N, C-alpha and C positions, 0 to 999 in steps of 0.2 A: 708474702706470697696466696694464704688462700682467701683473705680478703681480696686481691688480687683477679681472683678467679672467681670468686662470688661475685664481681664488680660486672667483671665481663659476661658471667651468663646471664645474670640480671638487666644490661642491658641489650645481650644479642637476643635474650626473651622478650624484653620492649619494643623490640625494633621486629623480630620476628609479628607479633600481634599488632603492632602498628600498621604491619606492607598486607600481613590476611587482611584487615578490615577495610584498606583504604582501595578504592575503586579506584584502578590507573586510567578507565577510559575515561574520566570525567563522570558527571552526573548522569543518570537517566530517569528520565522523565514520563510517566505513565501517560497515555492518551487516555481522559479523559472520555470514555465511549457513548455516551448517554448524553454527552455535549457535545460530540462531536458531529461532522455530519457530511456524507457522500454522496453526492449527485453523477447519476450515468447519462451519456445521450448517445443515443447509434443514428445516422445516419442512411436512406432510403435516396434512392430516385423519386420519389414521388413523397418525400418527408421525412419525417425525426418523431422519436419516442423518445420521453427522457424519464428519472425516475430515481429509488434512491436504493444506497444497498450502505449494508452497518458492518462495524468496523466488530470484530469480535475481541481482539487483544493489539494493543502496538504500542512502543515506546521509541522518542526520542533522543541520542546521546550528545550533551553537551562536552565541551571541557571550556567551564570557565561558561562564558552567555555564548561563545559561539558552536554551529553545531557541528559534530563529527561525525554520527550515524544514526542510526533507524531499523528501525522494521514491523511491520507490518500482516497481520492473519484476518480476512476479509470473509466475514460468513457469505458464502453464496444462497444458504437457504433462502436469506432477508431481499434476495431483489424483488422491488416494489418498481411498480408504474406509475407515474403520478402525473399524465397526460392524456389518460382516457379513465372511464367509468364503467361500473356495471359491468355486463358479460363480455366484454373486448378485453376489460384491463386485467379478467382473470385469464382469459384467453393468454394471453402475450406472457402473462407473468409465470403460466406453465409449460410458456415454447422456451421462455429463454432460459429455464429451471429443467427443461430435458434435455436429452442425448444429442437436438439437433444445434443447440447452442454452447452452453456451459454445462453438460450433465452433472449436475448437483447433486443427485445421489451417489452418484460414484466420487463426485472430487467435492465436498461439501465448504472444503476451504480453500481461497486464493493467497498467496502471500506476494511480499515486497521485503528484500533488503538490501541495507544501503551499504555500497561497495565503497562508492569515492565520495568525497562531499569536497566543493573546492568554492567557496565564497565567492560570489561579484561582487557582493559592493554590500551597505551596512548591515543588509537586512535579508538581501537575498543568496542564494547557492544556486551553485548545480550540482545535482544530485544524480551520480549514476547506482544503479541497482538493479538488480536481478530478481525479474516477474516470475511466478509462475502458477498458470492458469491450467487448467486442464490437468494436471500433472507434468505441464511442460513448463523448461524456465529459459527466459531471455534479458539478455539486457535490454535497460529502457535508462534514455537519458530524460532529465526534466526538470525546472524551475521550481525553488520551494522558498518560503519568505517565512519568517520569525518575528514575529511581535509581540514582546513581553511574552504571556501565555498561552499566546493564540500560532498557529501557522496553517499556510492555506498551500495551495500544490494544484499546478494543472499537469493532467498527465493524456499522451494522446496514445491510445493501443493500437496495435494492430492486429485485430481479431485472428488473421490466416494462421500467424505465427504459431498460436497455440489450438489449430485442429476443430476450430469453429467453421463450419464453413457452410451452413445455412446461406441462399441466397446471396454468396459470394463470387462474385466473378473473377476470383481469382483460382475455382475450383471447377467454375460451369459456364458453360457456353451461353448465348441467347437467352438470357433473363429477364432483358428489356428493360422495362419500368415496375419488374419485382426485383431486382436487384439491391443488394444492401449493402454498402459500403461498409468496404474490412476495417479501416479504423473508426474508434467510438474515442468517446472524452471521459475521462473522469477528472472533477473539481471537489476536490476534499478541502473540508474547513476546519481544523484541529485544537482542541486543548487539549491543555496540558496541567 
């Protein structure tokens, strides 16, 4: 009887230890931030501007080879402009970081957390997530592809939903050729 109790206790202890160190949600793959690239592009009536922004941290969750989740934090202070040089580059970068746009001093990060992932093909997924910019959270849907240890995604974000008002026809009338479109693009090339 004593041996049976010891055996049951040993089995329970081994099972407890196994479950304690087993990740139920699958493998968590950390994003290699230095090797990943995030490009932004904003549009206005008279043209467009583009640049880069850095990932502060992020990960993708997999169940075997199937994507099941993910989350990212973006360092808003790293907004740079790549289509301008000199004085105009500095002015636009400063303006994008100001309260007119992303209010980086008050809101130094933005985030994206996957809430639902649905396979749409061998390496492609439809992702629904919660994106937070300037303290406001909205749902977003986008496509993401995974190939080996790389992933890429293209997001279209409506800045007016995050109270980014400058030059927006959603908030101001009669802007004419000074209007800046509400939607901007994010293209992410990720390595993990």
